C-alpha positions in Angstrom: 47.1 -35.2 46.9 49.3 -33.5 44.4 52.4 -35.0 46.1 51.0 -38.5 45.6 50.2 -37.9 42.0 53.6 -36.3 41.5 55.4 -39.3 43.0 53.3 -41.7 40.9 54.1 -39.7 37.8 57.8 -39.9 38.5 57.5 -43.7 39.1 55.5 -44.2 35.9 58.1 -42.1 34.0 60.9 -44.3 35.3 58.9 -47.4 34.5 58.3 -46.0 30.9 62.0 -45.5 30.4 62.8 -49.0 31.8 60.2 -50.6 29.6 61.6 -49.0 26.6 65.2 -49.9 27.5 64.3 -53.6 27.7 62.5 -53.4 24.3 58.9 -53.9 25.4 55.9 -51.8 24.4 56.2 -48.5 26.4 53.2 -46.6 25.1 50.7 -47.5 27.8 53.2 -46.5 30.6 53.9 -43.3 28.7 50.2 -42.5 28.6 49.8 -43.3 32.3 52.8 -41.1 33.2 51.6 -38.2 31.2 48.1 -38.6 32.7 49.5 -38.6 36.2 51.4 -35.5 35.4 48.2 -33.8 34.3 46.4 -35.0 37.5 49.3 -33.5 39.5 48.7 -30.2 37.9 44.9 -30.4 38.5 45.4 -31.3 42.1 47.8 -28.3 42.6 45.3 -26.0 40.9 42.5 -27.3 43.3 44.7 -26.6 46.3 45.3 -23.1 45.1 41.5 -22.7 44.4 40.8 -23.7 48.0 43.2 -21.1 49.3 41.6 -18.4 47.2 38.1 -19.5 48.4 39.4 -19.3 52.0 41.1 -16.0 51.2 44.4 -17.3 52.6 46.5 -14.7 50.8 49.5 -15.4 52.9 49.6 -19.0 51.7 49.1 -17.9 48.1 51.9 -15.3 48.3 54.3 -17.8 49.9 53.7 -20.8 47.7 52.4 -19.8 44.3 55.5 -18.0 43.0 57.9 -20.9 43.7 55.5 -23.6 42.8 54.7 -21.9 39.4 58.3 -22.2 38.3 58.7 -25.7 39.7 55.5 -27.0 38.0 56.6 -25.5 34.7 60.1 -27.1 34.9 58.9 -30.5 36.3 56.1 -30.8 33.7 58.5 -30.0 30.9 60.9 -32.6 32.1 58.1 -35.1 32.4 56.9 -34.5 28.9 60.5 -34.7 27.6 61.4 -37.9 29.4 58.1 -39.6 28.4 58.4 -38.8 24.7 62.1 -39.5 24.6 61.5 -43.2 23.7 59.6 -42.1 20.6 62.5 -40.1 19.3 65.0 -42.8 20.2 62.9 -45.4 18.4 62.7 -43.2 15.3 66.5 -42.7 15.3 67.0 -46.4 15.7 64.6 -47.1 12.7 66.4 -44.6 10.5 69.8 -46.1 11.3 68.5 -49.6 10.5 67.2 -48.4 7.2 70.7 -47.0 6.3 72.3 -50.3 7.1 
């Protein structure tokens, strides 16, 4: 399930950036993309909880160390890309005030 949420989050992030680049309101797509990122993390946590409940220590020791780093990096990138339009919009507004 986390793979589906992750792919949807990537798609929503790309849609967010495209929406901003054509000058339309991007805030709803930004909220959807960040929500899907959160759901991806929750789904991954649920998977790990199932492995703990089943006492599948081999799966935990194989997957968790690598996934922990990947989730931190990908979540940080998702947050950065989704709030990028806000910063670009503010820079554009400041430049238009100077002109």
